[in-house]
C-alpha positions in Angstrom: -1.7 -8.1 4.7 -3.2 -8.6 1.6 -6.0 -6.5 0.0 -8.9 -6.8 -2.1 -9.4 -5.3 -5.7 -12.4 -2.3 -4.4 -11.0 -2.7 -0.9 -11.0 1.1 0.3 -8.4 2.5 2.3 -9.3 6.4 3.6 -10.2 7.5 -0.3 -8.3 5.4 -2.0 -9.7 1.7 -3.8 -7.7 -1.2 -4.7 -7.7 -1.7 -8.4 -4.6 -4.8 -8.0 -1.5 -5.5 -6.8 1.5 -4.7 -8.6 4.3 -7.0 -7.0 6.1 -7.9 -3.6 9.1 -7.6 -2.6 11.5 -7.7 1.0 9.6 -4.2 2.1 6.1 -5.1 1.2 3.3 -5.6 -1.4 2.5 -2.9 -3.4 -0.6 -1.9 -4.9 -2.2 0.3 -8.1 -5.3 2.5 -6.4 -7.5 4.6 -7.8 -7.4 8.2 -5.5 -11.0 9.1 -5.6 -10.4 12.8 -4.3 -8.1 13.5 -7.1 -9.3 11.0 -10.2 -6.0 9.1 -10.3 -3.9 6.1 -10.1 -1.5 6.0 -7.4 0.5 3.4 -6.3 0.6 2.0 -2.6 3.0 0.2 -0.3 1.4 -1.9 2.5 4.3 -2.4 5.5 4.1 -5.8 7.0 2.4 -6.0 10.5 6.2 -6.4 11.7 8.2 -4.1 9.6 5.9 -1.1 10.7 6.9 -1.7 13.7 10.4 -1.7 13.9 11.4 2.2 14.3 14.6 1.5 11.9 12.7 -0.1 9.0 10.0 2.6 9.6 12.5 5.4 9.2 14.2 3.9 6.1 11.0 3.3 4.0 10.0 7.1 4.7 
């Protein structure tokens, strides 16, 4: 699920992609509540439905 700059997820605003790998994609985002930059990792949909992979991610 590629995200675009400016797209919002709850109170996070996507700034830019940082990288991607085997477990998903990482984006730099802005936490609009705390007014600071954060990293957000997005898992592929198939991984999010796989209990073992989800537990390993958490």
